[in-house]
C-alpha positions, 0 to 999 in steps of 0.5 A: 885910645887914639887920642891917649896914643896921640898925646903919649907920641907927642909928649914922647917927642918933647920929653925925648928932646927933654931927656936928650938934651939933659944927656948932652949937657951932662958929661961923664969923666972917665976913669983917665980924666977924659969928659964924655957927653952921656948922649953918645953913649945913647948912640952906641946903641946904633953903632955909632958915636955922634951927637946927633944920632944919640939924638935921633935914637932917644927921641925916636925910642922916647915916641914909641915909650910916650904912645906906650904909656898912652895905650897904658893910661887909656886901657886903665882908665886913668884920670888926670889928676893921677897922671903925675904920679903914674908918668913918674913911677912910668919913668923910673920903670924905664930907667930901671928897664934900661938899665937891665935890658937896653944898655950894651952888655958892657954897661948892664947892671950898672946901677949895682956897680955905680956904687963902686965905680964913679964913672958909672955912677955918673952915668945912671945918675945921667940916666935918672935925671933925663927918664925924670925929665921925660916923666915930667914932660908926659905927666904935664902933657897928660895933665892938661890934655888927657882925655876926661874920662872920670867926669862921664862916669861921675855924670851917669852916677848922680842921675838916679840920685835925688838932690841933696836937701837942707832938711827944710821941706822935708816930711818930717820936719812939717 
């Protein structure tokens, strides 16, 4: 369990940096034509407009979310082969939860409002891309470094079975 939490927190650190980089690159064009970086909207959660605070908020939240994925990964007994699927699904769920629970009230429920407002649509796409980037780092970390729990189970199952035979020395062929 500790290994999975450590992998999740480490992947969250790197994934948070990837997500913050994506949000720093992508600009959101406002109604009056001004362009704002999406990462500055993350810093609004701590009542700031700064780029550095946005990065710090993104990385700290990503580390916590990555560690939570590590807990879920270990508790569910997932295998390395399925880590990419579950990390991608987890990142999509994080994006949805972010819109409904974490975003400030004027932007909450923006996925539906994004269909009518191009600014909110740009913000929704930027958030989705950053969450998928985070999920890709999480998937890579757990695929490469995740614990091999399934291999132990396969080894124990094979102990009680007889070795496979091609039938050449079986009693019925003599």
